[in-house]
C-alpha positions in Angstrom: -18.7 -43.5 13.7 -21.1 -42.2 11.1 -20.1 -39.3 8.8 -22.3 -36.3 8.4 -24.6 -36.8 5.5 -23.7 -33.4 3.9 -20.0 -34.5 3.7 -20.7 -37.8 1.9 -18.4 -37.7 -1.2 -21.0 -39.6 -3.4 -23.8 -37.1 -2.9 -24.7 -34.7 -5.8 -23.8 -31.1 -5.5 -26.8 -29.3 -4.0 -26.0 -25.9 -2.6 -28.4 -24.4 -0.2 -30.7 -21.5 -1.5 -28.8 -18.3 -1.1 -29.4 -14.6 -2.0 -25.8 -13.3 -2.3 -26.0 -9.6 -1.5 -22.3 -9.1 -0.6 -19.5 -7.5 -2.7 -19.4 -10.5 -5.0 -19.8 -13.1 -6.2 -23.5 -12.7 -6.7 -26.2 -15.0 -7.9 -25.7 -15.9 -11.5 -28.5 -15.0 -14.0 -30.4 -18.2 -14.6 -30.1 -17.6 -18.4 -26.3 -17.7 -17.9 -26.4 -21.0 -16.0 -28.7 -22.5 -18.7 -26.1 -21.5 -21.4 -23.4 -23.2 -19.3 -25.2 -26.5 -19.4 -24.9 -26.7 -23.1 -22.8 -29.6 -24.6 -19.1 -29.3 -25.6 -17.8 -29.0 -29.1 -14.3 -29.5 -30.4 -11.8 -26.6 -30.0 -11.6 -25.9 -33.7 -15.2 -26.8 -34.6 -16.7 -23.9 -36.8 -19.3 -23.5 -34.1 -16.5 -23.0 -31.5 -14.5 -20.5 -33.5 -17.8 -18.5 -34.4 -18.9 -18.4 -30.8 -15.4 -16.9 -29.9 -15.8 -14.3 -32.6 -19.3 -13.5 -31.4 -18.0 -13.1 -27.8 -15.3 -10.8 -28.9 -17.8 -8.6 -30.7 -20.3 -8.5 -27.9 -17.5 -7.5 -25.3 -16.5 -4.6 -27.6 -19.9 -3.2 -27.0 -19.8 -4.0 -23.2 -16.3 -2.3 -22.9 -17.5 0.5 -25.3 -14.4 0.0 -27.5 -13.3 -0.7 -31.0 -10.3 -2.6 -29.9 -9.7 -5.6 -32.1 -8.0 -7.4 -29.2 -11.1 -7.9 -26.9 -11.5 -11.5 -25.7 -11.5 -13.6 -22.6 -8.7 -14.8 -20.4 -9.5 -18.2 -19.0 -9.5 -17.8 -15.2 -10.9 -15.6 -12.6 -10.6 -11.9 -12.6 -7.2 -12.2 -11.1 -6.0 -14.1 -14.0 -6.9 -11.3 -16.3 -5.0 -8.8 -14.0 -2.0 -11.0 -13.9 -2.1 -11.6 -17.7 -2.1 -7.9 -18.3 0.7 -7.0 -16.0 3.0 -9.9 -16.8 2.6 -9.3 -20.5 3.2 -5.4 -20.3 6.0 -5.4 -17.7 9.6 -6.7 -18.0 11.9 -7.0 -15.1 13.1 -3.5 -14.1 10.2 -1.7 -15.7 8.7 1.0 -13.4 5.1 0.4 -12.4 3.0 3.0 -10.5 0.0 2.0 -8.5 -2.3 4.5 -6.8 -3.5 2.6 -3.7 -6.9 3.5 -2.1 -7.9 -0.1 -0.9 -7.0 -3.7 -0.9 -6.8 -4.3 -4.6 -4.4 -1.5 -5.3 -2.0 -3.5 -2.9 -2.8 -6.6 -5.1 -1.8 -4.8 -8.3 1.5 -3.7 -6.6 2.2 -7.3 -5.4 1.7 -8.8 -8.9 3.9 -6.1 -10.4 6.7 -7.0 -7.9 6.2 -10.8 -8.9 6.8 -9.6 -12.6 10.1 -8.2 -11.5 9.0 -4.6 -12.0 10.3 -1.7 -9.9 7.0 -0.9 -8.1 6.1 2.6 -6.8 2.9 3.4 -4.9 1.0 6.4 -3.7 -1.7 6.2 -1.1 -4.7 8.0 0.2 -6.7 6.9 3.2 -9.3 4.1 2.8 -12.6 5.8 2.0 -11.0 8.4 -0.3 -9.8 8.5 -4.0 -7.2 10.3 -6.0 -7.5 13.6 -8.0 -6.0 13.8 -11.5 -3.5 16.2 -10.2 -2.3 13.8 -7.6 -1.8 11.0 -10.1 0.0 13.2 -12.6 2.3 14.5 -9.9 3.2 10.8 -9.1 3.6 10.0 -12.8 6.0 12.9 -13.2 8.0 11.9 -10.2 8.2 8.1 -11.1 8.1 8.1 -14.8 6.6 4.7 -15.0 6.1 2.4 -18.0 2.7 1.4 -16.7 0.1 3.2 -14.5 -2.2 0.4 -13.0 -5.3 1.7 -11.5 -8.2 -0.1 -9.8 -11.5 1.5 -11.0 -13.9 0.4 -8.2 -12.3 -1.2 -5.1 -14.9 -3.3 -3.3 -12.8 -3.3 -0.2 -13.7 0.3 0.4 -16.5 0.7 -2.1 -14.7 3.7 -3.6 -14.9 4.5 -7.4 -11.8 6.2 -8.7 -12.5 8.8 -11.5 -10.7 7.7 -14.7 -11.8 10.1 -17.4 -8.7 12.4 -17.1 -6.1 9.7 -16.6 -5.8 8.5 -20.2 -4.7 12.1 -21.2 -2.3 12.2 -18.4 -0.7 8.9 -19.5 -0.5 10.0 -23.1 1.2 13.3 -22.1 3.9 11.3 -20.3 4.1 8.3 -22.6 2.7 5.9 -19.9 0.5 2.9 -20.6 -2.8 2.9 -18.6 -4.1 -0.4 -17.1 -7.5 -0.5 -15.4 -8.9 -3.2 -13.1 -12.6 -2.9 -13.8 -13.5 -6.2 -12.0 -16.1 -4.4 -9.7 -17.1 -1.6 -12.0 -17.8 -3.1 -15.5 -21.6 -2.8 -16.2 -22.3 -1.4 -12.7 -21.1 2.1 -13.9 -20.1 3.4 -17.4 -16.6 2.1 -18.4 -15.7 4.2 -21.5 -12.6 2.3 -22.7 -12.0 4.4 -25.8 -13.2 7.7 -24.6 -11.0 7.5 -21.5 -7.9 6.2 -23.3 -7.6 2.9 -21.4 -4.8 0.8 -23.0 -5.7 -2.3 -21.2 -8.6 -3.2 -18.9 -9.8 -6.4 -17.4 -12.8 -7.6 -15.4 -14.6 -10.7 -14.1 -18.1 -12.1 -14.5 -19.0 -12.6 -10.9 -20.2 -9.1 -10.0 -22.2 -6.7 -12.3 -22.0 -9.0 -15.3 -24.2 -11.6 -13.6 -22.2 -14.7 -14.1 -19.9 -17.1 -12.2 -16.2 -16.5 -11.4 -13.9 -18.2 -13.8 -13.6 -16.0 -16.9 -11.8 -12.6 -17.4 -12.9 -10.3 -20.1 -10.0 -8.2 -21.5 -9.7 -5.4 -24.0 -6.2 -4.2 -25.3 -5.6 -1.1 -27.3 -3.1 -0.5 -30.1 -0.3 1.0 -27.9 -0.4 -2.0 -25.5 -0.7 -4.4 -28.4 2.7 -3.0 -29.8 4.3 -3.6 -26.5 3.0 -7.1 -26.1 3.8 -8.3 -29.7 7.2 -6.9 -29.4 7.7 -9.8 -27.0 5.9 -12.4 -29.1 7.4 -15.9 -29.1 5.9 -19.0 -30.7 6.1 -22.4 -29.0 8.2 -25.0 -30.4 6.0 -27.5 -32.3 3.7 -24.7 -33.6 6.3 -22.7 -35.5 5.7 -22.0 -39.2 7.9 -20.5 -41.9 8.2 -16.7 -41.2 7.7 -17.1 -37.3 10.4 -15.5 -35.3 10.8 -14.6 -31.7 11.3 -11.1 -30.5 12.1 -9.3 -27.3 12.1 -10.7 -23.8 9.8 -13.7 -23.5 6.7 -13.0 -21.4 7.3 -14.8 -18.0 4.1 -16.7 -17.9 3.2 -19.3 -20.7 -0.5 -19.5 -19.7 -1.0 -15.9 -19.3 1.1 -14.8 -22.3 -1.2 -12.3 -24.0 0.9 -12.4 -27.3 0.2 -16.2 -27.6 -3.5 -15.8 -26.4 -4.0 -13.1 -29.1 -2.7 -15.5 -31.7 -5.1 -18.2 -30.4 -8.2 -15.9 -30.7 -7.0 -14.3 -33.8 -7.3 -15.6 -37.5 -4.4 -18.0 -37.2 -6.1 -19.9 -34.2 -2.6 -20.8 -33.2 -3.2 -23.5 -30.6 -2.4 -22.3 -27.0 -4.6 -23.8 -24.2 -8.0 -25.6 -24.6 -10.4 -22.9 -24.4 -12.8 -23.3 -21.3 -15.8 -24.0 -23.4 -18.5 -24.0 -20.7 -17.1 -20.6 -19.4 -17.1 -19.3 -22.9 -20.7 -20.0 -23.2 -21.5 -18.4 -19.9 -19.3 -15.3 -20.6 -21.1 -14.9 -24.1 -24.5 -15.1 -22.5 -23.5 -12.4 -19.9 -22.4 -10.1 -22.7 -25.4 -10.9 -24.8 -27.9 -10.1 -22.0 -26.0 -6.8 -21.3 -26.0 -5.7 -24.9 -29.7 -6.7 -25.2 -30.6 -4.6 -22.2 -28.3 -1.7 -23.4 -25.3 -0.6 -21.4 -26.9 2.8 -20.5 -29.9 0.9 -19.1 -27.8 -1.6 -17.3 -25.9 1.3 -15.6 -29.1 3.0 -14.7 -30.5 -0.2 -13.2 -27.5 -0.6 -11.0 -27.8 3.1 -9.9 -31.5 2.8 -9.1 -31.3 -0.4 -6.9 -28.0 0.7 -5.4 -29.7 4.0 -4.5 -32.6 2.2 -3.0 -30.2 0.1 -0.9 -28.4 3.3 0.2 -31.5 5.0 1.2 -32.7 1.8 3.0 -29.6 1.4 5.2 -29.8 5.1 6.1 -33.5 4.6 6.9 -32.5 2.0 9.4 -30.4 4.6 11.0 -26.9 3.2 9.8 -23.9 5.3 8.9 -22.3 4.8 5.5 -18.5 4.6 5.2 -16.3 6.7 3.1 -16.7 9.6 0.6 -20.3 9.3 -0.6 -19.5 11.3 -3.8 -17.0 8.9 -4.9 -18.6 5.5 -3.9 -19.7 2.9 -6.3 -23.5 3.0 -6.6 -23.8 -0.8 -6.4 -21.8 -1.5 -3.3 -22.5 0.2 0.1 -20.1 -0.1 3.1 -22.3 0.3 6.3 -20.7 1.0 9.6 -21.6 -1.7 12.2 -23.3 -0.1 15.1 -21.5 0.1 18.5 -22.2 -3.0 20.6 -23.1 -5.2 17.6 -21.0 -8.3 16.8 -20.6 -7.9 13.0 -19.8 -11.5 12.2 -22.6 -12.9 14.5 -25.0 -10.5 12.6 -23.8 -11.7 9.3 -24.2 -15.4 10.3 -27.7 -14.5 11.4 -28.6 -13.0 8.1 -27.2 -16.3 6.5 -28.8 -18.9 8.8 -32.2 -17.3 9.4 -32.8 -15.6 6.1 -30.4 -17.3 3.5 -28.9 -13.9 2.8 -25.1 -13.3 2.5 -23.6 -9.8 3.1 -19.9 -9.2 3.4 -17.4 -7.8 5.9 -14.2 -6.1 4.7 -10.4 -6.4 4.9 -7.6 -4.9 6.8 -8.5 -1.7 8.7 -12.1 -2.1 7.9 -12.5 -5.8 9.0 -15.2 -5.9 11.6 -15.9 -2.2 11.2 -18.2 -2.3 8.1 -20.6 -4.6 6.4 -20.6 -4.5 2.5 -23.9 -5.0 0.9 -23.9 -5.2 -3.0 -26.8 -4.8 -5.5 -25.0 -6.2 -8.6 -25.8 -8.2 -11.8 -28.9 -10.3 -11.4 -29.4 -9.2 -7.9 -29.8 -5.4 -8.9 -33.6 -5.8 -8.6 -36.3 -4.6 -6.3 -37.3 -7.7 -4.6 -33.7 -8.4 -3.6 -33.1 -5.0 -2.1 -36.3 -5.0 -0.1 -35.9 -8.6 1.2 -32.3 -7.8 2.3 -33.5 -4.6 4.2 -36.4 -6.4 5.8 -34.0 -9.1 7.1 -31.3 -6.7 8.2 -34.0 -4.8 10.3 -34.9 -8.1 12.1 -31.2 -8.9 12.8 -30.5 -5.5 14.1 -33.6 -5.7 16.4 -32.4 -9.1 17.8 -29.1 -7.4 18.4 -30.7 -4.7 20.5 -30.4 -1.9 18.0 -33.3 0.5 18.1 -34.5 0.9 14.5 -37.7 2.4 13.2 -40.2 -0.3 12.2 -40.1 -0.7 8.4 -37.5 2.2 8.2 -35.3 0.6 5.8 -38.1 -0.8 3.3 -40.0 2.4 3.5 -37.0 4.5 2.6 -36.2 2.2 -0.4 -39.8 2.3 -1.6 -39.6 6.0 -1.7 -36.7 5.8 -4.1 -38.7 3.4 -6.3 -41.7 5.6 -6.1 
């Protein structure tokens, strides 16, 4: 019996060409991949520590913040989320999560694992919360932390945040924001909005691979985290003392990670050097383009994709006023096998689009225009391919309707 040649363990990794137009991950910018091919240096080499400092400075610009504690958590975006919550929450603390999609449920689950007393409020998928609804819940629950997803890719909805920082300060609550799907795709104004902690990932609008989680931590949250600071045995120096209840995770202990990225360079884990290079290049490219220009680029190409799917006669799911511009949820036409159509997009055209979760699985396709793929040729190619797949499935669509509608946006 002979093995299939693509499964042979001695072959080099050689992925097929793909245009990733789903809700993430998306194709990494080639410049990011080149940066990640650079050679390693030692963990305390002056080049390494300077690169860490440069990365912190670049991400302050990306996050629109002056927070000193702005760095990377080594791991995917979920590692950043978990680091934030496990470092802020002690067992018995109250956590409030407004849930409007799958990733609100994730914040609540992680809070439960931290031992917190978790409270949720919900709106139907496809809608978001008003500031008044959030404040009403804050008054009722009196949480230590309000944890909010900014853009939830499961529904494509974008929760307005501009008023929530003031709500949290009025009631002495810390505001945590999961900006995984929104950072760079839309404005994220960390300081102006009063975000105490925010985390993201590289694999969406930042144009990189999954595996590094940018985080920014404001002074109110730093005080809470450092009040739980413990120094590992073997690293202690004169004057080091432990305080508060130890953070439940060693790897995701933000008090120790801040010491590692800070002037003491107090050894924690071995920094993921290759991911550091990639994350730095993601931020460098964003800052070079300008954050306002990056946001405008996502709005332009996302608007063209929205017009294009509507030009094909497809319905768009959810509250259009509050959707992320760079991910569109398209309702699958009656009689069309959504998974078969996605498979045809992949097999025939090398293009990946997404389905969704829970109540939306099999009901919508999610199409993204993010990061390196927020560009005209990617949008037009995806729309042209989708038209052909719809035709093959028996859907009557206007010839060139999607591409023509998108071209009108670009014109």
